[in-house]
C-alpha positions as CSV (number, residue, x, y, z in Angstrom):
1,M,-35.6,-13.1,-12.3
2,K,-36.9,-15.7,-9.8
3,E,-37.8,-15.0,-6.2
4,Y,-37.5,-17.7,-3.5
5,Q,-38.6,-18.1,0.1
6,T,-36.6,-21.2,0.7
7,I,-34.0,-20.1,3.3
8,T,-32.9,-23.2,5.2
9,E,-30.1,-22.0,7.4
10,I,-28.4,-18.8,8.7
11,S,-24.8,-19.2,9.9
12,G,-22.8,-16.0,10.8
13,P,-22.6,-13.9,7.6
14,L,-24.0,-16.7,5.5
15,V,-27.5,-17.6,4.3
16,Y,-28.3,-20.9,2.7
17,A,-31.2,-21.3,0.4
18,E,-32.7,-24.0,-1.8
19,V,-33.1,-23.3,-5.5
20,D,-34.4,-25.2,-8.5
21,E,-32.1,-23.7,-11.2
22,A,-28.4,-23.2,-11.8
23,I,-27.0,-20.2,-10.0
24,G,-23.7,-18.7,-11.0
25,Y,-20.8,-18.2,-8.6
26,D,-20.4,-14.5,-7.4
27,E,-23.9,-13.7,-8.6
28,I,-25.5,-10.7,-6.9
29,V,-28.5,-11.4,-4.6
30,E,-31.2,-9.2,-3.0
31,I,-32.7,-10.4,0.2
32,E,-35.9,-8.7,1.4
33,T,-36.7,-9.2,5.0
34,A,-40.1,-9.5,6.6
35,Q,-39.7,-5.9,7.8
36,G,-39.3,-4.6,4.2
37,E,-35.5,-4.0,4.4
38,T,-33.5,-5.0,1.3
39,L,-30.0,-6.4,1.8
40,R,-27.4,-7.2,-0.8
41,G,-25.4,-10.4,-1.0
42,Q,-23.2,-12.5,-3.2
43,V,-23.3,-16.2,-4.1
44,L,-20.3,-17.7,-2.4
45,E,-21.0,-21.4,-3.2
46,S,-23.4,-23.0,-5.6
47,S,-24.2,-26.7,-5.8
48,E,-27.1,-28.6,-7.1
49,G,-30.2,-27.5,-5.2
50,V,-28.5,-25.3,-2.6
51,V,-26.6,-22.0,-2.6
52,A,-24.5,-20.2,0.1
53,I,-24.9,-16.4,0.1
54,Q,-22.7,-14.0,1.9
55,V,-24.7,-10.9,3.0
56,F,-22.8,-7.6,2.9
57,E,-24.8,-5.8,5.5
58,G,-24.9,-8.8,7.9
59,T,-27.7,-11.3,8.5
60,S,-29.5,-9.4,11.4
61,G,-33.2,-9.3,10.6
62,I,-33.2,-12.2,8.2
63,D,-35.4,-15.2,8.9
64,Q,-36.9,-18.0,6.9
65,N,-39.7,-15.8,5.7
66,A,-37.3,-13.5,3.9
67,S,-37.4,-13.4,0.0
68,V,-34.3,-14.1,-2.0
69,R,-33.9,-12.7,-5.6
70,F,-31.0,-13.7,-7.9
71,L,-30.1,-10.8,-10.2
72,G,-28.2,-12.8,-12.8
73,E,-25.1,-10.7,-12.8
74,T,-21.9,-10.4,-10.8
75,M,-21.1,-7.3,-8.7
76,K,-20.0,-4.3,-10.7
77,M,-18.5,-1.0,-9.8
78,P,-20.0,2.2,-11.4
79,V,-16.9,4.1,-12.6
80,T,-16.4,7.6,-13.9
81,E,-13.7,10.2,-13.7
82,D,-16.1,12.2,-11.5
83,L,-15.3,9.8,-8.7
84,L,-12.2,11.9,-7.9
85,G,-12.9,13.9,-4.8
86,R,-15.6,11.5,-3.6
87,V,-15.9,9.4,-0.4
88,L,-17.6,6.1,-0.7
89,D,-18.4,3.2,1.7
90,G,-16.8,-0.2,1.4
91,S,-19.5,-1.2,-1.2
92,G,-18.9,1.8,-3.4
93,R,-21.9,3.9,-2.4
94,P,-21.4,7.6,-1.7
95,I,-21.3,8.7,2.0
96,D,-20.1,12.3,1.5
97,D,-23.6,13.9,1.0
98,G,-22.6,14.5,-2.6
99,P,-24.8,13.8,-5.6
100,E,-25.5,10.4,-6.9
101,I,-22.8,8.9,-9.1
102,V,-23.6,8.9,-12.8
103,P,-21.3,6.2,-14.2
104,E,-19.7,6.1,-17.6
105,E,-19.4,2.3,-17.2
106,R,-20.1,-0.5,-14.8
107,Q,-17.2,-2.8,-14.5
108,D,-16.9,-6.2,-13.0
109,I,-15.0,-5.9,-9.6
110,V,-13.1,-9.2,-10.2
111,G,-11.2,-7.5,-13.0
112,A,-9.4,-9.0,-16.0
113,A,-6.0,-10.4,-15.5
114,I,-3.1,-8.6,-17.2
115,N,-1.6,-10.7,-20.0
116,P,2.1,-11.2,-18.9
117,Y,3.2,-10.7,-22.4
118,S,1.5,-7.2,-22.4
119,R,3.0,-6.1,-19.1
120,E,5.5,-3.3,-19.2
121,Y,8.4,-3.5,-16.8
122,P,8.1,-1.0,-13.9
123,E,11.1,1.3,-14.0
124,E,9.8,4.9,-13.5
125,F,10.2,6.8,-10.2
126,I,7.3,7.8,-7.9
127,E,8.3,10.5,-5.4
128,T,6.7,10.0,-2.0
129,G,8.6,12.9,-0.3
130,V,9.8,10.4,2.4
131,S,13.6,10.1,2.4
132,A,13.7,6.6,3.8
133,I,11.6,5.4,0.9
134,D,12.7,7.7,-2.0
135,G,16.4,7.5,-1.1
136,M,16.7,3.9,0.2
137,N,13.8,1.8,-1.0
138,T,12.4,3.7,-4.0
139,L,8.9,3.1,-5.3
140,V,8.4,2.8,-9.0
141,R,5.3,3.0,-11.2
142,G,3.5,-0.3,-11.4
143,Q,5.1,-1.8,-8.4
144,K,3.4,-3.4,-5.3
145,L,5.4,-2.4,-2.2
146,P,3.7,-3.2,1.1
147,I,4.3,-1.5,4.5
148,F,4.8,-4.0,7.3
149,S,3.8,-2.5,10.7
150,S,2.4,-3.7,14.0
151,S,-0.3,-2.6,16.4
152,G,0.2,0.8,17.9
153,Q,2.7,2.0,15.2
154,P,2.0,5.2,13.2
155,H,1.4,3.4,9.9
156,S,-1.8,5.5,9.4
157,E,0.2,8.7,9.6
158,L,2.7,7.3,7.1
159,A,-0.1,6.3,4.8
160,M,-1.6,9.8,5.0
161,Q,1.8,11.4,4.3
162,I,2.3,9.3,1.2
163,A,-1.2,9.9,0.0
164,R,-0.7,13.6,0.5
165,Q,2.8,14.0,-0.9
166,A,3.1,11.3,-3.6
167,S,3.6,12.6,-7.2
168,V,5.0,11.6,-10.5
169,P,7.7,14.1,-11.4
170,E,7.7,15.5,-15.0
171,E,9.6,13.4,-17.5
172,E,12.7,15.4,-18.6
173,E,12.4,14.1,-22.1
174,E,8.8,15.3,-22.5
175,S,8.4,18.3,-24.8
176,D,6.8,21.4,-23.4
177,D,3.7,21.0,-25.5
178,E,3.2,17.3,-24.6
179,E,1.1,16.7,-21.5
180,G,2.0,13.9,-19.1
181,S,-0.4,11.6,-17.4
182,E,-2.2,13.0,-14.3
183,F,-1.7,11.5,-10.8
184,A,-4.4,10.2,-8.6
185,V,-4.6,8.4,-5.2
186,I,-7.2,5.8,-4.3
187,F,-7.4,5.1,-0.6
188,G,-9.1,1.9,0.6
189,A,-9.7,1.6,4.3
190,M,-10.8,-1.8,5.7
191,G,-11.9,-2.4,9.3
192,I,-10.5,0.9,10.6
193,T,-12.0,2.7,13.6
194,A,-14.2,5.8,13.3
195,E,-11.4,7.8,15.0
196,E,-8.9,6.7,12.3
197,A,-11.4,7.4,9.6
198,N,-12.0,11.0,11.0
199,E,-8.3,11.6,11.1
200,F,-7.9,10.4,7.5
201,M,-10.7,12.6,6.3
202,A,-9.6,15.7,8.2
203,D,-6.1,15.3,6.7
204,F,-7.4,14.8,3.2
205,E,-9.6,17.9,3.5
206,R,-7.0,20.1,5.3
207,T,-4.3,19.5,2.6
208,G,-6.6,19.5,-0.4
209,A,-5.5,15.9,-1.3
210,L,-9.1,14.8,-1.6
211,E,-9.5,16.6,-4.9
212,R,-7.2,14.1,-6.7
213,S,-8.3,11.1,-4.5
214,V,-11.1,8.5,-4.2
215,V,-11.7,7.3,-0.7
216,F,-13.4,4.0,0.2
217,M,-14.2,3.6,3.9
218,N,-15.1,0.3,5.6
219,L,-15.2,0.8,9.3
220,A,-14.6,-1.6,12.1
221,D,-18.4,-1.8,12.9
222,D,-19.3,-2.4,9.3
223,P,-19.9,-6.0,8.2
224,A,-16.8,-8.1,7.8
225,V,-18.2,-9.5,4.5
226,E,-18.1,-6.0,3.0
227,R,-14.3,-6.0,3.7
228,T,-13.8,-8.7,1.1
229,V,-15.4,-6.5,-1.5
230,T,-13.7,-3.2,-0.7
231,P,-10.2,-3.8,-2.2
232,R,-11.8,-5.1,-5.4
233,M,-13.9,-1.9,-5.6
234,V,-10.8,0.1,-5.1
235,L,-8.8,-1.7,-7.7
236,T,-11.5,-1.7,-10.3
237,T,-11.7,2.1,-10.0
238,A,-7.9,2.3,-10.2
239,E,-7.8,0.2,-13.4
240,Y,-10.4,2.4,-15.0
241,L,-8.6,5.6,-14.2
242,A,-5.2,4.2,-15.2
243,F,-6.0,2.2,-18.4
244,E,-8.9,4.1,-19.8
245,K,-8.2,7.7,-18.5
246,D,-4.4,7.5,-18.5
247,Y,-3.9,8.4,-14.8
248,H,-0.9,7.3,-12.8
249,V,-2.8,5.8,-9.8
250,L,-1.4,5.1,-6.4
251,V,-3.5,2.6,-4.5
252,I,-3.2,2.6,-0.7
253,L,-4.9,-0.3,1.1
254,T,-5.1,-0.4,4.9
255,D,-5.4,-2.7,6.7
256,M,-4.9,-6.0,4.8
257,T,-4.8,-7.8,8.2
258,N,-8.5,-6.9,8.7
259,Y,-9.2,-8.2,5.2
260,C,-7.6,-11.5,5.9
261,E,-9.5,-11.8,9.2
262,A,-12.7,-11.4,7.3
263,L,-11.6,-14.2,5.0
264,R,-11.0,-16.4,8.1
265,E,-14.4,-15.5,9.6
266,I,-16.2,-16.5,6.4
267,G,-14.1,-19.6,6.1
268,A,-15.1,-20.6,9.6
269,A,-18.8,-20.0,8.9
270,R,-18.5,-22.3,5.9
271,E,-16.8,-24.9,8.1
272,E,-13.8,-25.1,5.7
273,V,-10.7,-27.0,6.7
274,P,-8.4,-24.3,8.0
275,G,-4.8,-23.7,6.9
276,R,-2.0,-22.1,8.9
277,R,-3.2,-20.4,12.1
278,G,-6.8,-20.9,11.0
279,Y,-6.6,-18.9,7.8
280,P,-8.1,-20.4,4.6
281,G,-5.7,-22.5,2.6
282,Y,-6.6,-20.3,-0.5
283,M,-5.5,-17.1,1.2
284,Y,-2.3,-17.0,-0.9
285,T,-4.4,-17.2,-4.1
286,D,-6.8,-14.6,-2.9
287,L,-4.1,-12.1,-2.0
288,A,-2.3,-12.7,-5.3
289,Q,-5.5,-11.9,-7.1
290,L,-5.5,-8.4,-5.5
291,Y,-1.7,-7.6,-5.5
292,E,-1.2,-8.7,-9.1
293,R,-3.7,-6.1,-10.3
294,A,-0.8,-3.6,-10.1
295,G,1.3,-2.9,-13.1
296,R,1.6,-1.2,-16.5
297,I,0.3,-2.3,-19.8
298,Q,2.1,-1.8,-23.1
299,G,0.5,0.9,-25.2
300,R,-1.3,2.5,-22.2
301,D,0.0,5.7,-20.6
302,G,-1.4,5.0,-17.1
303,S,-0.2,2.8,-14.3
304,V,-1.5,1.2,-11.1
305,T,0.9,1.2,-8.1
306,Q,0.0,-0.5,-4.8
307,I,1.0,0.2,-1.2
308,P,-0.8,-2.3,0.9
309,I,-0.4,-1.7,4.6
310,L,-0.7,-4.6,7.1
311,T,-0.2,-4.9,10.9
312,M,1.8,-8.0,11.7
313,P,0.2,-9.8,14.7
314,G,2.7,-9.8,17.5
315,D,5.2,-7.9,15.2
316,D,5.9,-11.4,13.7
317,D,6.9,-11.3,10.0
318,T,6.6,-15.1,9.8
319,H,2.8,-14.8,10.4
320,P,0.9,-16.0,7.4
321,I,-0.3,-12.6,6.3
322,P,3.1,-10.8,6.0
323,D,4.7,-14.1,4.9
324,L,2.4,-14.6,2.0
325,T,2.4,-10.9,1.1
326,G,6.2,-10.9,1.0
327,Y,6.2,-13.8,-1.5
328,I,3.7,-12.0,-3.9
329,T,5.0,-8.4,-3.7
330,E,8.2,-6.7,-4.8
331,G,9.7,-5.9,-1.4
332,Q,8.5,-4.4,1.9
333,I,8.9,-1.3,4.1
334,Y,9.2,-2.0,7.8
335,V,7.8,0.3,10.4
336,D,10.0,-0.3,13.5
337,P,8.6,-0.2,17.1
338,D,12.1,0.6,18.5
339,L,12.6,3.6,16.2
340,N,9.0,4.7,17.0
341,S,9.8,4.5,20.8
342,Q,12.7,6.9,20.1
343,G,10.4,9.4,18.5
344,L,11.4,9.0,14.9
345,Q,8.8,10.1,12.4
346,P,8.3,8.0,10.3
347,P,10.0,5.2,12.1
348,I,11.1,3.3,9.0
349,N,13.9,0.7,9.5
350,V,15.7,0.7,6.2
351,L,17.9,-2.4,6.9
352,P,15.2,-5.1,6.6
353,S,13.2,-3.0,4.1
354,L,13.6,-3.7,0.4
355,S,12.4,-2.5,-2.9
356,R,13.2,-5.2,-5.5
357,L,12.6,-2.9,-8.4
358,M,14.5,0.1,-7.1
359,D,17.6,-0.3,-9.2
360,D,15.5,-0.1,-12.4
361,G,13.9,3.2,-11.3
362,I,16.9,5.2,-10.2
363,G,20.2,6.4,-11.6
364,E,19.0,8.2,-14.7
365,G,16.6,10.8,-15.8
366,L,14.6,12.1,-12.9
367,T,16.9,10.8,-10.2
368,R,20.6,11.7,-10.2
369,A,23.2,9.3,-11.5
370,D,24.8,9.0,-8.1
371,H,21.5,7.8,-6.4
372,A,22.4,4.1,-6.6
373,D,25.9,4.6,-5.2
374,V,24.7,6.9,-2.4
375,K,22.0,4.3,-1.5
376,D,24.5,1.4,-1.4
377,Q,27.1,3.4,0.7
378,M,24.5,4.6,3.2
379,F,23.1,1.0,3.6
380,A,26.6,-0.3,4.2
381,A,27.6,2.5,6.6
382,Y,24.4,2.3,8.6
383,A,24.6,-1.5,8.9
384,E,28.2,-1.1,10.2
385,G,27.1,1.4,12.7
386,E,24.3,-0.9,13.9
387,D,26.8,-3.8,14.4
388,L,29.1,-1.5,16.4
389,R,26.3,-0.5,18.7
390,D,26.2,-4.0,20.0
391,L,29.9,-4.1,20.4
392,V,29.9,-0.7,22.3
393,N,27.6,-2.3,24.9
394,I,30.4,-4.7,25.7
395,V,33.7,-2.8,25.4
396,G,32.6,0.8,25.3
397,R,33.4,3.5,22.7
398,E,36.9,4.1,24.1
399,A,38.0,0.7,22.8
400,L,36.9,1.4,19.3
401,S,39.0,2.9,16.5
402,E,38.5,6.4,15.2
403,L,36.8,5.0,12.1
404,D,34.5,2.9,14.1
405,N,33.5,5.9,16.2
406,K,32.7,7.7,12.9
407,Y,30.4,4.9,11.8
408,L,28.6,5.1,15.2
409,D,28.2,8.9,14.7
410,F,26.9,8.2,11.2
411,A,24.3,5.7,12.4
412,D,23.0,8.2,14.9
413,A,22.9,11.1,12.4
414,F,21.3,8.8,9.8
415,E,18.4,8.1,12.1
416,S,18.0,11.7,13.5
417,E,18.5,13.6,10.3
418,F,17.7,11.3,7.3
419,V,15.0,9.0,8.6
420,D,13.4,11.4,11.1
421,Q,11.8,14.1,9.0
422,G,8.4,14.4,10.5
423,F,5.0,13.5,9.0
424,D,4.5,17.0,7.5
425,Q,7.8,17.5,5.7
426,N,8.0,16.8,2.0
427,R,11.5,16.3,0.6
428,D,12.1,16.0,-3.1
429,I,14.7,13.6,-4.3
430,E,17.4,16.3,-4.8
431,E,17.0,17.3,-1.1
432,T,17.2,13.7,0.0
433,L,20.4,13.0,-1.9
434,E,22.0,16.2,-0.8
435,L,21.3,15.2,2.8
436,G,22.8,11.8,2.0
437,W,26.0,13.4,0.9
438,D,26.1,15.5,4.0
439,L,26.0,12.4,6.1
440,L,28.5,10.4,4.0
441,S,30.9,13.3,4.3
442,M,31.2,12.4,8.0
443,L,33.2,9.4,6.9
444,P,36.7,9.6,5.3
445,K,36.9,9.5,1.5
446,D,38.7,6.2,1.5
447,A,35.8,4.6,3.4
448,L,33.4,5.4,0.5
449,N,34.3,2.3,-1.4
450,R,30.9,1.8,-3.1
451,I,30.8,5.2,-4.8
452,D,32.4,6.2,-8.1
453,E,35.4,8.5,-7.6
454,D,33.9,11.1,-9.9
455,F,30.9,11.4,-7.7
456,I,33.0,11.7,-4.6
457,E,35.0,14.5,-6.2
458,E,31.8,16.3,-7.2
459,H,29.7,15.9,-4.1
460,Y,31.9,15.1,-1.0
461,R,31.8,17.9,1.6
462,E,35.2,18.4,3.2
463,D,35.2,20.0,6.7
464,D,36.8,23.5,7.1
465,S,40.2,22.2,8.5
466,E,40.6,19.7,5.6
467,R,39.7,22.3,3.1
468,E,42.3,24.7,4.4
469,V,45.0,22.0,4.2
470,V,44.0,21.2,0.6
471,E,43.9,24.9,-0.4
472,A,47.4,25.5,1.2
473,A,48.8,22.5,-0.7
474,D,47.4,23.8,-3.9
């Protein structure tokens, strides 16, 4: 290990130093200041004679008299099953006053790419307890399904609800003496405020969800450079629990916008040529390296499922961050400001939302066979009601047909009864589908043209007057 006192420049979060040997990309660096403080960094760029180092704790206190030591290894995450129940900072160090972590392994945070040939197709249901997700945009194991929100929306409350309620229901085909994989949540917070962090921790502790969770906290006043490391720490821990300890792991990352802002800040310090709206041109590749670490591997019982949360600047889904995220991931869940202003909890707009893998995860086994039909019919009926709302503003309800008025009533009831369930209510999939049938029964049978007739006969709820007519006819 060589030690240098050859710092030539300090620019934002970056330190430049002259060297006389080959230094590897991503190599870990220790910088000892003149005051005796030791800071950690990572080699961001290495060329002949000069290296650029990004300092995790910030460059305050570093001057040209500081010593630079290259450790000859990349950054690693100490992993063990005992991480469950612990709270760590954005660099993976405990901040919960618990004991030091005694790792079983130390794994490279960059991770190993999953061989596409070895990937197992995601098609098994994860129950979040949120009807607008489970019923309309189902999450499956191994999927990456982001939540698109905007500033001031309750995406944090939705994230806490999912972290608290998410579970993998028991497989029906499993024998009684065969144990299924356990479920764990890894929560990675990047650039959130201390108030949000306190809310998250209070909720985790109040509900007992912390026992099956690992929490990584990077706060708004922590160095931006640390934000680029946090999701990699999270995903390394998730891969260890999933593929070596057979857990089904749900990873929640919030807020990916803060992560991308950190990339832009570092890019500006390196004087890189910017891409769209000032973000680095390699941001797509960088995000893909994170999102593609979700999945299942053949021969392994565990899985990694991701729910990244991002706040769209100006509520604009054409902004580079949601735009690139949408290309990489398998759908999106929209948190809608209009529904939020109406008081719906959670304010999920199901119409622009999408889960591309939903059809492979529903319809058999743990979800009822009528799930796909119910979902399709509710989508169609709600979309029809939304269109008629615009027409009502012009001609009034009196000018509409009886069926059109029923679609309007359905749209209102769908929002107030199906979507609006509160952040503390946990609905299983049976309850969600029963509620769906209650709503669809507001429409006449002949309007349910997307549902198999056998399902209609089994589940359709006739009102009392219709039931009396049918019974009299019989």
